[in-house]
Backbone as ProteinMPNN parsed JSONL, in Angstrom:
{"seq_chain_A": "XXXXXXXXXXXXXXXXXXXXXXXXXXXXXXXXXXXXXXXXXXXXXXXXXXXXXXXXXXXXXXXXXXXXXXXXXXXXXXXXXXXXXXXXXXXXXXXXXXXXXXXXXXXXXXXXXXXXXXXXXXXXXXXXX", "coords_chain_A": {"N_chain_A": [[87.983, 80.2, 59.413], [87.01, 83.093, 58.852], [87.919, 86.363, 59.444], [86.336, 88.656, 60.058], [84.346, 87.394, 60.61], [85.359, 85.768, 63.019], [85.769, 87.539, 64.98], [82.893, 88.777, 65.088], [82.198, 86.719, 66.052], [83.461, 86.655, 68.698], [82.495, 88.823, 69.988], [79.674, 88.472, 69.88], [79.716, 86.922, 72.047], [80.818, 87.648, 74.461], [78.153, 89.951, 74.806], [76.326, 87.881, 75.026], [77.136, 86.556, 77.764], [77.209, 88.375, 78.676], [74.034, 89.384, 79.06], [73.348, 87.277, 80.846], [74.594, 87.24, 83.154], [72.928, 89.18, 83.682], [70.84, 87.409, 84.045], [70.926, 86.166, 86.51], [72.297, 84.598, 86.88], [76.048, 83.182, 88.792], [78.31, 85.216, 89.771], [80.905, 84.888, 90.117], [83.01, 82.41, 89.441], [84.842, 79.176, 89.332], [88.586, 78.4, 90.303], [91.288, 76.672, 89.507], [93.325, 76.771, 91.777], [96.595, 76.991, 93.391], [96.126, 75.975, 96.058], [94.351, 74.55, 95.783], [90.728, 73.588, 94.666], [88.496, 77.294, 93.818], [87.287, 80.469, 94.48], [87.045, 82.972, 92.426], [86.936, 86.272, 90.455], [85.817, 88.224, 87.707], [87.958, 88.939, 86.682], [89.248, 86.741, 87.143], [90.938, 86.742, 89.261], [91.549, 85.451, 92.749], [88.942, 84.671, 95.232], [88.315, 85.762, 98.343], [87.032, 85.615, 101.771], [86.6, 86.955, 105.334], [87.763, 86.231, 108.625], [86.205, 88.224, 110.73], [84.627, 89.633, 109.671], [80.952, 89.511, 110.366], [77.49, 87.686, 109.667], [76.447, 89.165, 106.245], [77.909, 90.908, 106.366], [80.061, 93.216, 106.321], [83.295, 93.717, 108.158], [86.202, 95.242, 107.039], [86.452, 98.108, 106.026], [88.194, 101.243, 105.24], [91.759, 101.489, 105.724], [92.02, 98.977, 104.981], [90.137, 98.22, 103.206], [92.56, 99.008, 101.285], [94.093, 96.728, 100.795], [92.794, 94.825, 100.855], [90.218, 94.384, 98.754], [86.668, 95.069, 98.357], [84.628, 92.634, 96.642], [82.342, 94.581, 94.621], [79.367, 95.162, 93.817], [76.732, 95.81, 91.205], [74.461, 98.257, 91.815], [71.403, 96.936, 90.809], [71.985, 94.569, 91.312], [71.099, 91.051, 92.025], [70.475, 88.445, 94.554], [71.031, 84.939, 93.924], [70.759, 81.427, 94.364], [73.108, 80.473, 96.545], [74.498, 82.945, 96.108], [74.406, 86.586, 97.681], [73.558, 89.917, 98.087], [74.742, 92.304, 99.683], [74.9, 95.6, 101.629], [77.339, 97.844, 102.355], [78.857, 99.625, 104.361], [79.7, 102.468, 103.574], [77.0, 102.39, 102.082], [77.479, 101.601, 99.396], [77.329, 98.116, 97.731], [78.263, 95.285, 97.862], [79.276, 91.751, 96.556], [78.082, 88.393, 98.62], [79.099, 85.271, 99.754], [76.956, 83.074, 100.945], [76.853, 84.455, 103.011], [78.889, 85.229, 103.512], [80.962, 88.399, 103.044], [82.845, 89.102, 100.231], [86.122, 89.698, 98.644], [89.331, 90.811, 97.137], [92.716, 90.473, 96.955], [94.901, 92.672, 97.313], [98.267, 91.997, 97.161], [97.88, 89.593, 95.327], [98.703, 88.958, 92.243], [98.278, 87.89, 90.153], [96.245, 85.848, 88.004], [94.39, 83.506, 89.875], [96.362, 83.06, 91.745], [96.938, 82.317, 95.435], [98.064, 83.828, 97.867], [97.076, 85.525, 100.029], [95.465, 83.425, 101.774], [95.427, 82.231, 104.556], [96.4, 84.845, 105.617], [97.075, 87.418, 108.52], [97.425, 85.988, 110.373], [95.736, 83.703, 109.978], [92.717, 84.561, 109.844], [92.326, 85.107, 107.029], [90.569, 83.829, 104.359], [90.638, 81.722, 101.6], [87.503, 81.496, 99.141], [85.633, 78.83, 99.157], [83.985, 77.138, 96.678]], "CA_chain_A": [[87.148, 81.155, 59.601], [87.259, 84.647, 58.771], [88.415, 87.096, 60.922], [85.137, 89.364, 60.574], [83.542, 86.284, 61.612], [86.06, 85.182, 64.477], [85.644, 88.965, 65.886], [81.79, 88.373, 65.637], [81.317, 84.843, 67.391], [83.39, 87.149, 69.987], [81.448, 90.098, 70.307], [78.538, 87.682, 70.774], [79.739, 85.586, 73.494], [80.577, 88.956, 75.569], [77.114, 90.477, 74.865], [75.63, 86.697, 75.713], [77.478, 86.635, 78.748], [76.576, 89.667, 79.783], [72.871, 88.964, 79.642], [73.687, 85.732, 81.217], [74.655, 87.586, 84.294], [71.97, 90.043, 84.504], [69.794, 87.318, 84.191], [71.125, 85.824, 88.108], [73.985, 83.69, 87.234], [76.593, 83.51, 89.664], [79.121, 86.407, 89.935], [82.138, 84.208, 90.584], [83.371, 80.878, 88.564], [85.633, 78.415, 90.464], [89.304, 77.714, 89.411], [92.183, 75.672, 90.571], [94.688, 77.533, 92.536], [97.822, 76.594, 94.448], [95.659, 75.597, 97.475], [92.411, 73.6, 95.396], [89.538, 74.994, 93.957], [88.653, 78.961, 95.192], [86.238, 80.943, 93.846], [87.774, 83.617, 91.659], [86.491, 86.893, 89.921], [85.829, 88.479, 85.866], [89.342, 88.855, 85.782], [90.255, 85.089, 87.69], [91.78, 86.652, 90.834], [91.162, 84.681, 94.035], [87.672, 85.708, 96.255], [88.603, 85.834, 100.108], [86.699, 85.821, 102.908], [87.221, 86.991, 106.253], [86.666, 85.923, 109.882], [86.032, 89.57, 111.525], [83.013, 89.591, 109.427], [79.482, 88.788, 110.206], [76.72, 87.147, 108.255], [76.205, 89.719, 105.88], [78.336, 92.703, 107.205], [81.864, 93.542, 106.383], [83.891, 95.574, 108.707], [86.726, 95.83, 106.635], [86.58, 99.136, 105.796], [89.14, 102.566, 105.464], [92.835, 100.916, 104.909], [91.915, 97.068, 104.922], [89.912, 98.081, 101.82], [92.912, 99.289, 100.337], [94.134, 95.774, 101.159], [91.374, 93.799, 100.437], [89.096, 95.286, 97.79], [85.232, 94.658, 98.154], [83.988, 92.354, 94.934], [81.931, 94.866, 94.353], [77.974, 94.278, 92.876], [75.993, 97.175, 90.81], [73.128, 98.289, 92.47], [70.672, 96.027, 90.677], [72.148, 93.06, 91.108], [69.864, 90.449, 92.757], [70.582, 87.233, 95.221], [70.695, 83.611, 93.037], [71.343, 80.674, 95.045], [74.16, 81.161, 97.763], [75.157, 83.965, 96.288], [73.733, 86.912, 97.947], [74.41, 91.77, 97.657], [75.263, 92.893, 101.09], [75.099, 96.911, 101.817], [78.686, 98.42, 102.895], [78.573, 101.022, 105.658], [79.294, 103.608, 102.905], [76.253, 102.355, 101.213], [77.805, 100.565, 98.349], [76.746, 96.958, 97.41], [78.981, 93.776, 98.026], [78.935, 90.422, 96.592], [78.963, 87.701, 99.625], [78.873, 83.91, 99.699], [76.291, 81.959, 102.197], [76.604, 85.229, 103.722], [80.323, 86.025, 103.808], [81.31, 89.152, 102.305], [83.899, 88.687, 99.33], [86.769, 90.05, 98.757], [90.011, 90.26, 96.235], [93.715, 90.689, 97.533], [96.031, 93.658, 96.443], [99.111, 91.338, 96.579], [97.899, 88.657, 94.544], [99.24, 89.986, 90.973], [98.424, 86.526, 88.527], [94.905, 85.546, 87.964], [94.647, 82.374, 90.682], [97.123, 83.198, 93.015], [96.053, 82.692, 96.634], [98.786, 84.456, 98.872], [95.822, 85.913, 101.014], [94.897, 82.613, 102.195], [95.764, 82.498, 105.669], [96.989, 85.997, 105.461], [96.172, 87.292, 109.486], [97.161, 84.686, 111.525], [94.66, 82.752, 109.489], [91.708, 85.036, 109.518], [91.734, 85.326, 105.601], [91.072, 82.562, 103.668], [90.237, 81.483, 99.782], [86.77, 81.197, 99.219], [85.479, 77.992, 97.752], [82.557, 76.273, 96.775]], "C_chain_A": [[87.417, 82.509, 59.516], [87.471, 85.578, 59.71], [87.37, 88.164, 61.33], [84.069, 88.563, 61.761], [83.854, 85.775, 63.613], [85.461, 86.636, 65.614], [83.715, 89.159, 65.843], [81.185, 88.006, 66.575], [82.411, 85.701, 68.643], [82.7, 88.08, 70.69], [80.571, 89.42, 70.927], [78.484, 86.777, 71.87], [79.537, 86.694, 74.443], [78.987, 89.515, 76.014], [76.11, 88.698, 75.677], [75.906, 86.331, 77.423], [77.264, 87.703, 79.523], [74.93, 89.633, 80.494], [73.153, 87.69, 80.662], [73.333, 85.752, 82.871], [74.054, 88.513, 84.689], [71.081, 89.248, 84.32], [69.737, 86.764, 85.858], [72.44, 84.632, 87.982], [75.154, 84.465, 87.95], [77.767, 84.427, 89.275], [80.514, 86.275, 89.923], [82.329, 83.281, 89.54], [84.478, 80.106, 89.991], [86.567, 78.296, 89.767], [90.137, 77.118, 89.666], [93.404, 76.483, 90.928], [95.538, 76.785, 93.04], [97.297, 75.518, 95.394], [94.205, 74.801, 97.154], [91.99, 74.849, 95.189], [89.034, 76.23, 94.881], [87.78, 79.257, 93.478], [87.162, 82.173, 93.234], [86.887, 84.821, 90.722], [86.556, 87.043, 88.593], [86.716, 88.214, 85.525], [90.395, 87.834, 86.352], [90.947, 85.687, 88.654], [90.761, 85.775, 91.987], [89.962, 85.77, 94.749], [88.321, 84.82, 97.656], [87.175, 85.58, 101.37], [87.25, 85.655, 104.456], [86.935, 87.076, 107.963], [85.952, 86.33, 110.813], [84.523, 89.777, 110.813], [81.954, 88.898, 109.781], [78.904, 88.722, 109.426], [76.327, 88.469, 108.132], [76.336, 91.602, 106.214], [79.273, 92.38, 107.151], [82.262, 94.481, 106.953], [85.821, 95.537, 108.034], [86.814, 97.001, 105.68], [88.333, 99.867, 105.668], [90.409, 101.441, 105.05], [92.774, 99.816, 104.9], [90.878, 97.162, 103.62], [90.798, 98.341, 100.799], [93.382, 97.751, 99.942], [93.395, 94.262, 100.397], [90.454, 94.519, 100.157], [87.862, 94.738, 97.82], [85.254, 93.772, 96.349], [82.665, 93.044, 95.091], [80.527, 94.914, 93.683], [77.734, 95.58, 92.649], [74.319, 97.27, 91.683], [72.025, 97.82, 91.761], [70.617, 94.685, 90.708], [71.61, 92.064, 92.244], [70.449, 88.632, 93.439], [69.867, 86.035, 94.287], [71.245, 82.623, 94.064], [72.082, 80.703, 96.741], [74.022, 82.628, 97.457], [73.644, 85.275, 96.958], [74.913, 88.941, 97.774], [74.022, 91.803, 99.465], [75.385, 94.48, 100.84], [76.689, 96.888, 102.625], [78.102, 99.232, 103.733], [78.758, 102.255, 105.034], [78.308, 103.628, 101.812], [76.19, 101.72, 99.782], [77.771, 99.194, 98.189], [78.101, 95.949, 97.104], [78.555, 92.688, 97.548], [79.475, 89.625, 98.114], [78.394, 86.421, 98.969], [78.257, 82.859, 100.409], [76.288, 83.612, 102.984], [78.027, 86.212, 104.129], [80.877, 87.004, 102.557], [82.547, 88.242, 100.998], [84.926, 89.447, 98.612], [88.477, 89.855, 97.571], [91.678, 90.917, 97.651], [94.612, 91.642, 96.96], [97.622, 93.006, 96.484], [98.702, 90.215, 95.943], [98.065, 89.209, 93.145], [98.405, 89.244, 89.877], [96.445, 86.185, 88.825], [95.431, 83.704, 88.777], [95.736, 82.428, 91.221], [96.257, 83.621, 94.071], [97.225, 83.027, 97.48], [98.374, 85.347, 100.023], [95.771, 84.766, 101.631], [95.992, 82.493, 103.548], [96.716, 83.336, 106.615], [96.326, 86.658, 107.594], [95.941, 86.446, 110.608], [95.953, 84.007, 111.494], [93.283, 82.976, 109.348], [91.463, 85.374, 107.866], [91.515, 83.702, 105.075], [90.097, 82.513, 102.057], [88.128, 81.28, 99.983], [86.107, 80.095, 98.521], [84.326, 77.068, 98.176], [82.315, 75.216, 97.795]], "O_chain_A": [[88.212, 82.975, 60.333], [87.087, 85.393, 60.865], [87.308, 88.605, 62.477], [83.477, 88.773, 62.819], [83.225, 85.588, 64.654], [84.906, 86.579, 66.711], [83.293, 89.809, 66.799], [80.345, 88.348, 67.408], [82.104, 85.29, 69.762], [82.397, 88.037, 71.882], [80.42, 89.47, 72.148], [77.586, 86.129, 72.407], [78.517, 86.842, 75.115], [78.599, 89.548, 77.182], [75.426, 88.674, 76.7], [75.024, 85.916, 78.175], [77.168, 87.846, 80.742], [74.576, 89.755, 81.666], [72.307, 88.015, 81.496], [72.582, 85.092, 83.59], [74.273, 88.954, 85.817], [70.013, 89.861, 84.315], [68.678, 86.888, 86.474], [73.186, 84.084, 88.794], [75.375, 85.675, 87.919], [78.155, 84.183, 88.133], [81.285, 87.222, 89.768], [81.597, 83.5, 88.575], [84.703, 80.467, 91.146], [86.301, 78.084, 88.584], [89.701, 76.58, 90.684], [94.345, 76.701, 90.164], [95.141, 75.627, 93.169], [97.829, 74.418, 95.545], [93.285, 74.529, 97.926], [92.269, 76.044, 95.287], [89.067, 76.306, 96.109], [87.673, 78.801, 92.34], [88.247, 82.214, 93.814], [85.965, 84.261, 90.129], [87.238, 86.208, 88.0], [86.928, 87.532, 84.522], [91.623, 87.819, 86.264], [91.851, 84.936, 89.02], [89.546, 85.581, 91.955], [89.95, 86.998, 94.832], [88.648, 83.645, 97.818], [86.278, 85.092, 100.683], [87.986, 84.758, 104.868], [86.091, 87.809, 108.479], [85.263, 85.663, 111.584], [83.49, 90.038, 111.429], [81.927, 87.688, 109.555], [79.155, 89.316, 108.377], [75.945, 89.133, 109.096], [75.687, 92.646, 106.277], [79.676, 91.377, 107.739], [82.014, 95.669, 106.75], [86.652, 95.896, 108.869], [87.259, 96.804, 104.55], [89.378, 99.261, 105.91], [90.173, 100.598, 104.185], [93.917, 99.383, 104.751], [90.791, 96.123, 102.965], [90.464, 98.149, 99.63], [93.103, 97.422, 98.789], [93.577, 93.235, 99.743], [89.843, 95.234, 100.951], [87.851, 93.676, 97.198], [85.721, 94.184, 95.287], [81.77, 92.383, 95.618], [80.727, 94.531, 92.53], [78.166, 96.481, 93.367], [73.44, 96.455, 91.962], [71.139, 98.56, 92.191], [69.756, 93.874, 90.365], [71.762, 92.424, 93.412], [70.766, 87.76, 92.63], [68.684, 86.006, 93.95], [72.25, 83.004, 94.664], [71.516, 80.932, 97.81], [73.562, 83.442, 98.258], [72.434, 85.09, 96.832], [76.097, 89.185, 97.538], [73.103, 91.309, 100.118], [75.99, 94.762, 99.806], [77.047, 95.977, 103.37], [76.896, 99.479, 103.768], [78.22, 103.231, 105.557], [78.381, 104.392, 100.85], [75.173, 101.406, 99.164], [78.715, 98.887, 98.917], [78.782, 96.036, 96.082], [77.433, 92.359, 97.935], [80.535, 89.842, 98.701], [77.581, 86.35, 98.048], [78.852, 81.79, 100.549], [75.285, 83.701, 103.691], [78.19, 87.289, 104.703], [81.16, 86.602, 101.428], [82.9, 87.062, 101.01], [84.373, 90.01, 97.667], [88.718, 88.697, 97.232], [91.61, 91.504, 98.731], [95.139, 91.251, 95.919], [98.347, 93.615, 95.697], [99.684, 89.485, 96.08], [97.309, 90.164, 92.97], [97.927, 89.815, 88.897], [95.748, 86.382, 89.821], [96.36, 82.97, 88.438], [96.255, 81.321, 91.075], [95.39, 84.495, 94.108], [97.43, 81.964, 98.065], [99.169, 85.828, 100.831], [96.311, 85.096, 102.687], [97.207, 82.664, 103.443], [97.386, 83.066, 107.612], [95.198, 86.293, 107.926], [95.013, 86.204, 111.379], [95.235, 83.722, 112.452], [92.541, 82.101, 108.902], [90.398, 85.892, 107.53], [92.167, 82.7, 105.37], [89.142, 83.191, 101.678], [87.658, 80.918, 101.062], [85.938, 80.249, 97.311], [83.904, 76.543, 99.206], [81.242, 74.613, 97.817]]}, "name": "protein", "num_of_chains": 1, "seq": "XXXXXXXXXXXXXXXXXXXXXXXXXXXXXXXXXXXXXXXXXXXXXXXXXXXXXXXXXXXXXXXXXXXXXXXXXXXXXXXXXXXXXXXXXXXXXXXXXXXXXXXXXXXXXXXXXXXXXXXXXXXXXXXXX"}
């Protein structure tokens, strides 16, 4: 296939993916981690839930947010299936799955790393389908 057609195919694939997301596709996919299947973000980084959060409410703010960045959602993001969008204390939007806010872990450096699973005496968990 000529190089220009390969580039065009790649561009169209990205464009179509953006359209699918806008139409309510899940904000995460499932990947295999060292601890089994788990949700990952668009960069392939593992997603986590925190036991101290309550349904639809994140308590991970301030220094916690530095270690556990929230999986942010755009202002126009909409709920679909088990996925929802919550409002954080600062007014920003965050993705949640089955009402559990989702985060990445700063010490995960490679896609599908799962170093945060079980952290803080078991309070952090890989988000699983």
